C-alpha positions in Angstrom: 106.0 83.2 121.8 104.8 82.5 118.5 105.1 79.0 116.7 103.0 78.3 113.5 103.3 74.9 111.3 101.6 73.7 107.9 101.5 70.4 106.3 103.2 69.8 103.0 100.8 66.8 101.3 103.2 66.2 98.2 106.1 65.5 100.4 104.1 64.3 103.8 106.2 66.7 105.9 105.7 68.9 108.7 106.6 72.7 108.6 107.0 74.6 111.5 108.4 78.1 112.4 108.3 81.4 114.5 107.1 83.2 111.5 104.0 82.2 108.9 106.2 83.6 105.8 109.1 81.1 106.2 106.2 78.2 105.7 105.0 80.4 102.7 108.6 79.6 101.2 107.3 75.9 100.7 105.9 75.9 96.7 103.2 73.5 98.6 102.0 75.7 101.2 99.9 78.2 99.4 98.9 81.6 100.7 95.1 81.7 100.4 92.9 83.5 102.7 90.8 81.4 105.3 87.4 82.9 104.9 86.2 82.1 108.3 89.3 83.9 109.7 88.1 87.0 107.9 84.5 86.8 108.7 84.9 86.7 112.5 87.8 89.6 112.5 85.7 92.0 110.0 82.6 91.0 111.8 83.4 90.7 115.6 87.4 91.9 115.3 88.0 88.2 116.5 91.8 87.1 115.3 94.3 85.3 117.0 91.7 83.6 119.3 91.6 80.0 117.7 94.2 77.6 116.0 93.4 79.0 112.7 95.2 81.7 111.3 94.5 83.9 108.3 96.5 81.7 106.3 94.1 78.8 105.1 95.9 75.4 106.6 98.3 77.4 108.6 98.2 76.9 112.4 99.4 78.1 115.4 100.5 76.0 118.5 98.1 77.6 121.6 100.2 78.2 124.6 101.1 76.3 126.7 100.7 73.2 124.5 102.8 70.4 123.0 102.2 68.5 120.1 103.6 65.3 119.5 103.9 63.8 115.9 104.6 60.1 115.1 107.7 60.0 112.8 106.7 56.1 111.6 104.3 57.1 109.0 101.1 56.6 111.2 98.9 59.5 110.1 98.7 62.2 112.4 95.6 63.2 114.8 93.6 65.9 114.0 91.4 68.7 115.6 88.5 68.0 117.9 85.4 68.3 116.0 83.9 70.6 118.8 87.0 72.8 118.9 88.4 73.1 115.2 86.3 73.0 112.0 86.9 69.3 109.8 87.6 69.5 106.2 85.3 68.3 103.6 86.9 65.9 101.2 89.9 65.9 103.5 91.0 62.0 104.1 94.3 62.4 105.3 93.4 65.2 107.5 95.8 67.9 105.9 93.0 70.5 106.1 92.7 70.2 109.9 94.7 71.1 112.7 97.1 68.7 114.8 95.5 67.8 118.7 97.7 69.4 121.0 98.4 68.7 124.4 98.2 71.6 127.2 101.1 70.9 129.7 99.9 73.6 132.1 96.0 75.0 132.4 95.1 77.7 134.5 92.5 77.1 137.1 90.1 79.6 138.6 89.3 79.6 142.1 88.8 82.2 145.4 91.3 80.8 147.6 94.2 83.4 147.3 92.9 86.1 149.6 93.5 89.6 148.9 96.5 91.0 150.4 98.3 93.9 148.6 101.2 92.9 150.2 101.5 89.2 149.0 100.5 90.6 145.6 103.2 93.0 145.9 105.7 90.4 146.6 104.7 87.9 143.7 104.5 90.8 141.2 107.8 92.0 142.4 109.0 88.7 141.8 107.8 88.5 138.3 110.0 91.6 137.3 112.7 90.3 138.9 113.0 87.2 136.8 112.5 89.6 133.7 115.5 91.7 134.6 118.0 88.6 133.9 119.7 89.8 130.7 123.1 90.4 129.7 121.7 93.1 127.4 120.6 96.2 128.7 117.0 96.7 129.9 114.6 99.2 129.8 110.6 99.6 130.0 107.7 100.8 127.6 105.9 103.8 129.9 102.5 104.6 128.5 101.3 106.7 131.6 98.8 103.9 132.7 99.0 102.0 135.5 100.3 98.7 134.8 103.6 99.9 133.2 104.0 102.5 135.5 103.9 99.9 138.3 106.4 98.0 136.1 108.8 101.0 136.0 107.9 102.0 139.5 109.3 98.4 140.9 112.3 98.8 138.7 113.3 101.6 140.2 113.0 100.7 143.5 115.1 97.5 142.5 117.6 99.7 141.0 117.8 102.4 144.2 118.4 99.0 146.1 121.1 97.9 144.1 119.2 94.5 143.7 121.1 92.1 142.0 118.4 91.5 139.1 118.7 95.3 138.4 122.7 94.8 137.1 120.9 95.0 133.7 119.8 98.4 133.9 123.5 99.3 134.0 122.8 102.2 136.3 120.2 103.9 135.0 116.5 103.3 134.2 115.8 103.7 130.5 111.8 104.0 129.4 110.5 104.9 126.1 106.7 106.2 125.8 104.5 107.3 122.5 103.2 110.8 122.8 100.6 112.6 120.8 100.7 116.2 121.7 97.9 118.1 121.4 95.6 115.0 121.3 92.8 114.2 123.6 94.6 111.0 124.3 98.3 111.9 125.0 98.9 110.8 128.3 102.1 113.0 128.5 101.0 114.2 132.0 101.1 111.4 133.5 104.5 109.6 131.8 105.9 112.7 133.3 104.5 112.3 136.8 106.1 108.7 136.3 109.4 109.8 135.5 109.4 112.3 138.3 108.8 109.7 140.7 111.3 107.5 139.2 114.4 109.6 137.7 113.9 108.0 134.2 115.7 108.5 131.6 112.8 108.7 129.0 112.5 108.8 125.3 109.1 110.0 123.7 108.4 109.1 120.1 105.4 111.1 118.5 103.9 108.7 115.7 101.8 110.8 113.2 99.3 109.8 110.3 101.9 110.4 107.7 104.1 108.6 109.3 101.8 105.6 109.9 100.5 105.8 106.2 104.2 105.9 104.8 105.2 102.6 107.1 101.8 100.9 106.4 103.2 98.6 104.3 106.2 97.4 106.4 104.1 97.4 108.9 101.6 94.8 107.5 104.4 92.9 106.4 105.9 92.4 109.6 102.5 91.5 111.6 101.6 89.0 108.9 98.1 89.1 109.8 95.5 91.6 110.3 95.6 93.6 113.8 93.0 95.2 116.0 93.3 98.3 115.4 96.3 101.5 114.2 97.0 100.9 118.0 100.3 98.6 117.8 102.0 100.9 115.4 102.2 103.4 118.3 104.1 100.2 119.7 106.0 99.7 116.5 107.2 103.3 116.9 108.4 102.6 120.7 110.1 99.8 119.9 112.0 101.3 117.2 113.5 103.8 119.6 114.0 101.5 122.3 116.2 99.2 119.7 118.8 101.9 119.4 119.3 101.8 123.2 118.3 98.5 125.0 117.9 94.8 123.8 115.0 94.0 126.5 111.9 95.7 126.8 109.5 95.2 129.8 105.8 96.3 129.3 102.7 96.1 130.8 100.6 93.5 128.5 98.6 91.2 130.3 97.5 93.1 133.1 94.6 94.6 131.8 93.2 90.6 131.0 94.3 89.5 134.6 93.4 92.4 137.0 90.1 93.8 135.1 91.5 96.7 133.8 89.3 98.1 131.2 86.2 99.6 131.8 83.8 97.0 130.4 84.9 94.6 133.0 83.3 96.5 135.6 80.4 96.4 133.7 80.5 92.6 133.8 81.0 92.7 137.4 78.0 94.2 137.9 76.0 92.2 136.1 77.5 89.3 138.0 76.3 90.6 141.1 72.7 91.1 139.7 73.0 87.3 138.7 73.9 86.2 141.9 71.4 88.2 144.0 73.7 90.5 145.7 71.4 93.6 145.3 73.2 96.0 148.3 76.6 95.1 147.0 75.3 95.8 143.3 73.9 99.0 144.6 76.9 100.1 146.2 79.6 99.3 143.2 77.4 100.7 141.1 77.2 103.9 142.5 80.6 104.2 143.2 81.5 103.2 139.6 78.9 105.6 137.9 82.0 108.4 136.5 83.2 105.6 134.3 79.8 103.4 133.7 77.6 106.6 132.6 80.5 107.8 129.9 80.9 104.2 128.5 77.0 104.3 128.6 76.6 107.9 126.7 79.0 106.4 124.1 77.4 103.1 123.4 74.2 105.3 123.2 75.4 107.5 120.7 77.0 104.6 118.9 73.2 102.8 119.0 72.2 105.6 117.2 74.9 105.9 114.6 75.1 102.4 114.0 77.2 100.7 111.2 75.6 97.8 109.8 78.3 95.6 108.8 76.3 93.1 107.4 75.1 95.9 104.8 78.6 95.6 103.6 79.4 92.1 103.3 78.6 90.5 100.3 75.7 88.1 100.5 78.0 85.5 99.2 80.5 85.8 101.5 78.2 85.8 104.3 76.6 82.5 102.7 79.9 80.8 102.8 80.9 81.5 106.1 79.1 80.9 109.9 79.2 83.9 112.6 80.6 81.8 115.5 78.4 84.1 118.2 80.0 86.5 120.8 81.5 83.6 123.1 82.4 85.5 125.6 81.1 85.7 129.5 78.8 88.8 130.2 77.8 88.0 133.5 80.6 86.4 135.1 83.8 88.4 135.7 86.4 85.7 136.1 85.4 84.0 133.3 85.2 86.8 131.3 89.1 87.4 132.1 90.1 83.8 131.5 88.6 84.3 128.1 90.6 87.7 127.1 93.4 85.6 128.7 93.5 82.9 126.6 91.5 83.8 123.6 90.1 86.9 122.8 92.2 89.6 123.6 95.8 88.7 125.0 97.0 86.2 122.2 96.8 88.9 119.3 98.2 91.8 122.0 101.3 89.1 122.0 101.4 88.1 118.9 102.0 91.9 117.5 103.8 92.9 120.5 106.4 90.3 119.5 106.0 91.1 115.8 107.0 94.9 116.9 110.0 93.8 118.7 111.3 91.6 116.5 111.3 94.0 113.7 113.8 95.9 115.5 115.4 92.8 117.4 114.1 93.6 120.5 112.9 90.9 123.2 110.0 92.0 124.9 108.9 90.6 128.1 105.8 91.1 130.1 106.5 90.6 134.0 102.2 90.2 134.6 102.2 87.0 132.4 104.6 85.6 135.1 103.5 82.1 135.7 103.4 81.9 139.5 101.7 85.7 139.3 99.1 84.6 136.6 98.4 81.7 139.0 98.1 83.5 141.9 95.9 85.9 140.6 93.4 83.9 138.9 93.1 82.6 142.8 92.2 86.3 143.9 88.4 86.7 144.8 86.3 89.0 142.4 86.3 92.1 145.0 90.1 92.0 144.8 90.1 93.2 141.1 87.2 95.3 141.7 86.0 96.8 145.1 84.8 100.2 145.7 84.2 100.9 142.4 87.7 100.6 141.6 89.2 98.5 139.0 92.3 96.7 139.7 92.0 97.4 143.6 94.8 95.0 144.7 97.3 96.3 142.6 96.5 100.1 143.5 96.5 98.6 147.0 99.8 97.3 146.6 101.5 100.1 144.8 100.6 102.7 147.7 104.1 104.8 148.4 105.3 103.3 144.5 103.2 105.2 142.4 102.3 108.4 142.0 98.9 109.3 143.2 98.3 111.0 140.1 98.5 107.5 138.5 97.5 104.8 141.3 94.3 106.8 141.4 93.5 107.4 137.8 89.9 106.1 137.0 90.0 105.9 133.1 92.7 104.3 131.0 93.5 105.1 127.5 95.9 102.5 126.5 98.7 102.4 124.5 97.3 103.2 121.0 96.6 105.8 118.5 94.0 108.7 118.0 92.8 106.0 115.7 89.3 107.6 114.2 91.1 111.1 113.9 94.2 109.5 112.1 91.9 107.6 109.3 89.8 110.7 109.0 92.5 113.1 108.7 94.4 110.9 106.0 90.8 110.3 104.7 92.4 110.7 100.8 94.5 107.4 101.2 91.8 105.3 103.0 89.2 106.9 99.9 91.7 106.2 97.4 92.5 102.6 98.9 88.6 101.9 99.0 88.0 103.1 95.5 91.1 101.3 94.2 90.0 98.4 91.8 92.0 95.4 94.1 89.3 96.7 96.9 86.4 96.8 95.0 87.1 93.7 93.2 87.2 91.4 96.5 84.6 88.7 97.1 83.9 89.8 100.8 82.2 93.4 100.8 80.7 95.5 98.8 83.3 97.9 97.8 80.8 100.8 97.1 78.8 100.1 99.9 82.1 100.6 102.1 83.1 103.4 100.4 79.7 105.4 100.9 79.8 104.5 104.7 83.4 105.8 105.2 82.7 109.0 103.3 79.5 109.2 105.9 81.6 108.4 108.8 83.8 111.5 107.8 81.1 113.6 107.7 79.7 112.1 111.3 76.4 110.9 110.0 77.6 107.1 111.1 79.6 105.6 114.0 83.2 105.5 113.9 83.6 102.1 113.4 86.4 99.8 113.7 85.3 97.9 110.5 86.6 100.8 108.3 90.1 99.9 109.9 89.6 96.1 109.4 88.7 96.2 105.5 91.5 98.3 105.2 93.6 95.9 107.1 92.2 93.2 105.5 93.0 94.9 102.0 96.5 95.5 102.4 97.0 92.0 104.1 95.5 90.1 100.8 98.1 92.6 98.8 100.9 91.5 100.7 100.6 87.9 101.3 97.8 86.3 98.9 98.2 88.1 95.8 101.7 88.7 95.2 102.8 85.6 97.4 105.7 85.7 100.0 107.7 82.7 98.1 111.5 84.4 97.2 112.6 81.5 94.5 115.8 83.2 93.9 116.9 83.5 97.7 120.4 82.5 98.3 119.6 80.8 101.8 123.5 80.1 102.8 124.3 83.7 101.9 121.7 85.4 103.5 122.2 83.2 106.5 125.7 84.6 106.6 124.9 88.2 106.2 124.8 90.2 109.5 120.9 91.0 110.9 119.2 94.2 109.2 119.6 97.2 111.6 115.2 97.1 111.2 112.7 96.8 108.6 113.2 97.0 104.6 111.0 99.8 103.3 108.7 98.0 100.8 107.1 101.2 99.2 103.9 102.8 99.5 100.5 101.5 99.8 99.3 101.7 96.3 101.7 99.9 94.3 100.6 96.1 94.7 96.7 97.1 94.3 97.7 98.7 91.0 99.6 96.2 89.6 96.5 93.8 90.1 94.6 95.8 87.9 95.2 94.1 84.4 94.7 90.9 85.7 91.3 92.2 87.4 90.5 93.1 83.8 92.2 90.4 81.4 88.9 87.9 81.0 86.3 90.5 80.7 88.3 92.5 78.6 92.2 91.7 77.1 92.3 95.3 75.4 91.8 97.2 78.9 94.1 95.0 80.5 96.7 95.8 77.8 96.1 99.5 78.2 96.2 98.9 81.9 99.4 97.5 81.4 100.8 100.3 79.0 99.8 103.1 81.6 101.6 101.1 84.5 104.5 101.5 82.7 104.5 104.6 81.7 102.7 106.6 84.5 103.4 106.8 88.3 100.5 107.8 91.0 101.3 110.5 93.5 102.2 108.9 97.0 99.6 107.5 98.8 97.5 107.5 96.0 95.8 105.1 93.5 96.8 105.3 89.8 93.4 103.4 89.2 89.8 103.7 90.5 86.7 102.7 90.3 83.2 104.6 90.0 80.0 102.4 89.4 81.5 99.3 88.4 84.1 100.7 86.1 87.9 100.9 86.1 89.2 104.5 85.3 92.9 105.4 84.7 94.3 108.7 86.8 96.9 110.3 85.1 98.8 112.9 86.9 100.4 115.1 84.7 103.9 117.3 85.4 103.7 121.1 84.5 105.7 124.3 84.8 104.7 126.1 87.5 101.9 128.7 86.4 102.5 132.2 87.4 100.3 135.5 86.8 99.5 136.4 82.7 100.6 132.8 81.8 99.0 131.5 79.0 97.1 128.4 79.9 96.5 127.0 76.1 100.1 127.2 75.9 100.6 125.2 79.0 98.2 122.4 77.5 99.8 122.4 74.7 103.5 122.0 76.1 102.1 119.3 79.0 98.7 117.8 78.0 98.1 117.4 74.7 100.6 114.4 74.4 98.7 112.5 76.9 95.3 112.8 75.5 92.7 111.0 73.6 88.9 111.3 72.4 86.9 110.3 74.8 89.4 111.7 78.0 88.6 113.8 80.8 90.9 116.4 81.9 91.1 117.4 85.2 92.8 120.8 86.3 93.0 121.7 89.8 92.0 125.8 90.5 94.9 127.1 92.1 97.4 127.4 89.1 94.3 128.9 86.8 93.6 131.2 89.6 97.5 132.1 89.4 97.1 132.8 85.8 94.0 134.9 86.0 96.1 137.6 88.8 94.0 136.5 91.7 96.4 134.7 93.4 98.1 137.4 96.1 101.2 137.8 98.4 100.2 137.8 101.9 101.9 141.1 102.4 100.0 142.5 99.4 96.6 141.9 101.2 95.5 144.7 104.1 93.3 143.1 106.6 90.3 145.0 108.6 89.3 144.4 112.4 86.3 142.7 111.1 88.7 140.3 109.1 91.4 140.0 112.1 88.2 139.3 114.4 86.5 136.6 111.9 89.8 134.6 111.1 90.1 134.2 115.5 86.7 131.8 115.2 88.0 129.7 112.0 89.2 125.8 112.6 92.5 125.4 110.9 93.4 121.9 109.7 96.7 120.3 108.1 95.0 120.5 104.9 94.7 123.7 104.6 94.3 127.1 106.3 91.0 128.2 104.8 89.6 131.4 106.3 92.0 131.2 109.6 94.1 133.8 109.0 93.1 137.5 108.3 94.3 137.9 105.1 92.0 135.2 103.9 89.0 136.4 105.5 89.7 139.8 104.4 89.2 138.2 100.4 86.3 136.7 101.8 84.8 140.2 102.8 86.2 141.7 99.4 84.8 138.7 97.5 81.1 138.3 99.2 80.7 141.8 101.2 80.7 142.3 104.9 77.2 141.8 105.7 77.1 138.4 103.9 80.3 137.1 105.8 79.1 138.1 109.1 75.3 136.5 108.6 77.9 133.5 107.6 79.4 133.8 111.1 76.5 134.1 112.8 74.6 131.0 111.2 77.7 128.8 111.5 78.0 129.7 115.7 74.4 128.6 116.1 75.2 125.5 113.9 77.8 124.5 115.8 76.1 124.9 119.2 73.7 121.9 118.0 76.0 119.8 116.2 75.9 121.1 112.5 79.1 122.2 110.7 79.4 123.2 107.0 76.8 126.0 107.3 79.6 129.0 106.8 80.0 128.4 103.5 76.3 127.4 102.7 75.7 131.1 103.2 78.7 132.4 102.4 78.7 131.0 98.6 81.0 128.7 96.2 83.5 131.8 95.7 84.2 132.1 99.0 84.7 128.3 99.8 87.1 128.4 96.6 89.5 130.7 98.9 92.9 129.1 99.8 95.6 130.5 102.1 99.0 129.4 102.5 100.3 126.0 103.9 103.7 124.8 104.6 104.1 122.2 102.1 103.0 123.7 98.9 105.0 124.8 96.0 106.7 128.8 96.2 104.9 130.9 95.8 102.2 129.0 97.1 103.1 128.5 100.5 102.9 132.6 101.4 100.3 133.3 99.1 96.5 133.3 99.8 94.2 133.1 96.1 90.7 133.8 95.1 88.8 130.3 93.0 89.0 131.3 89.4 87.5 133.7 87.7 84.7 131.9 84.9 85.8 128.2 85.5 83.0 127.3 82.7 84.4 129.9 80.3 87.8 128.6 81.1 87.1 124.7 81.2 85.2 125.2 77.5 88.2 127.1 76.0 90.9 124.1 77.3 88.3 121.4 76.3 88.1 122.8 72.7 92.6 123.3 73.0 93.0 119.6 74.0 90.1 118.3 71.3 91.4 119.8 68.4 95.1 118.1 69.5 93.5 114.6 69.9 91.6 114.8 67.1 88.4 114.1 69.0 86.1 115.2 72.0 87.9 116.0 75.4 86.2 117.7 78.1 87.5 119.9 80.9 86.7 120.4 84.8 88.1 122.9 86.9 88.2 121.5 90.4 88.8 122.1 93.9 90.5 119.5 95.9 92.5 118.8 98.8 92.6 115.5 101.4 89.4 116.1 102.8 86.8 117.5 100.0 86.5 118.2 96.1 84.3 120.6 94.5 83.7 121.0 91.0 84.1 124.7 90.2 83.3 124.7 86.5 83.1 122.0 83.3 82.7 121.9 79.6 79.3 121.7 78.7 79.6 117.7 77.9 81.9 116.8 80.7 80.6 114.6 83.7 80.9 116.7 86.6 79.7 113.7 88.8 82.3 111.5 87.5 85.1 114.2 88.0 84.2 114.5 91.7 84.0 110.6 92.3 87.3 109.9 90.5 89.4 113.0 92.4 87.8 112.8 95.8 90.9 111.3 97.3 92.7 114.1 95.6 95.2 111.9 92.9 96.8 115.5 92.1 98.1 115.8 95.3 98.7 117.9 98.4 102.2 119.2 98.6 105.2 119.4 96.0 104.3 117.5 93.4 103.5 120.1 90.8 100.8 118.0 89.1 98.0 120.2 88.4 96.4 118.2 86.0 94.8 115.0 85.8 93.7 112.5 82.5 90.7 110.5 83.5 90.6 107.5 81.1 87.9 104.7 80.8 89.6 101.1 80.7 86.6 98.7 81.2 84.6 96.9 84.0 84.9 94.9 87.0 83.9 91.3 86.8 80.7 91.0 88.6 80.7 89.3 92.0 77.8 87.7 94.4 
């Protein structure tokens, strides 16, 4: 369980709490980022590995540690120089952590034997102890070996009517996250565990849309950045569990104790080489080749597409921090396991597990971390953990007959995670909006333009799917929630709050963009007070679409992006009149107005109900080969493919299909539209989340988009009393392309500012956006 502390220098007090948010209520505890911790997280992914937190001056009490503080006014001792950073100019030691005393220290030995029956006895005892509860108990079930083992032994205890199983209340309840249709989906293994135990299971199916919608709430409850988006899967499981049980057992700690991750097998092989045990090395390497070879291939691919994190961080930030090095053993298995158990892996898992559980009033318990079991496992020889190419050998042997063989003999593990990079790429519009926001671009830690460029290259498959993209986003959102806005609630009525019943769950804090947009006036104030005042007025008068920012940066300059609501445009509507009714009141000389191509095409009669189109046999055949996405059907139905054939001619479309198929065979994508042409690329199909009647219509791109843009620019310029330029754009949450523009319009700028699709992808009915230059961001080193 977490315990944090900070010191209040003026009052001479020591503050401690189980949540950092509580410490931040003291006005002397200022929410300030610890740059060294930020560096280690952004560079290495390290967090929760030391007593320092991401909040400067706030520290965690390590596990199995007590701190003694003199109450007679004597100065408290500070941290050891070899472990903790000493604060310069800090004679009272207020900027350094207190020295704790460990009351339990794990020891590595090899005298524990390798008896699976003894392991099973101790493991089962750990589960029995964690079943003791007056409230109903359930279990998290991922389909992996660790959680399935817990569920299997819980079912055994329930069948035996063991006293400890009374908290199950006669039935075994499990809770699982699944991802239908995704490569990481574990449903088949979960169902195998459920079938063998008779568990009453509840499934949750987290989605990328839900994740973005809840991201602020998630960041708020976590209090510090987390390893990946994976903890969100557990967040969803805890929410579901909280509706039925108050205690949940899960498999945290199993991988770190008994070498569950594939890289641990590589560490073991290096250890055998270091020890000169070449015969065993050869046998283990041969037996492990089916799991190590895919790991090697993945690392080789990453090396070829390596993302340079150094190139993304600002030189000044690098100069203010230091690289502590990797710090983990590469050739001593048990040392590596102990390091991950105490520092590099388990502490962060326990922290986010606790935060997820407490958000929904659930008590999360980890049987693998039973002290007796941990001490026993740490006494096992290495070959009890990895043997004959099998990781977690002793667990597999101990659970023979309890686990379904489908699970017991699994070679690869997925873990309790999400389809992270597929989610991030699918929601690239939201992440692009975040990365190009003034708040992100102005940070002193990274080069915002470089991060945005690298992310777009990642989405194109040109650089590795680096975890840095999540880390940077997580840090930005954390800064917005805690450092920029502060967590202090000065008007809170503490006594009244304590008398209120506990909330049923997290309070929704709103979308991710609002706190970032709120920073813009302050960011502009020093260099350009007028721009700051203009930003204030625009914040008061306009609201961005969901997940999108009202302000964006291009080339160091801040632009406002004002989405405008219009009537639904239909066939024959006069676009000049649409401009006069809905747009002219919002434009000023120098503005650049952007309009989506769909209403323009609709006004020209180039939008067709599906039943108006008669697909040929060729259209039906070719449409089957098209990949559909949630962001647009494209040519993935016969009707839109027929429009493409009518627009470009059958020979050209067939040629494009042949070239596309050949390109995919060698890993090149996007060749179809290079051959078919821009007019074909502009064809849109119906999508379920768009406004009627567009959700049942297919459309061609607009005719003469340059001419339309020029005419509408003149209409708006006359109304504004000065030049206003106009751009016609085809944008969705994946891509943006300028189809036409007035002669003086900056096409490149329009594309850059619209690539996160601020017009929206659903029912927003905001087909027009006014782009307005405000001012420049302050320079950073």
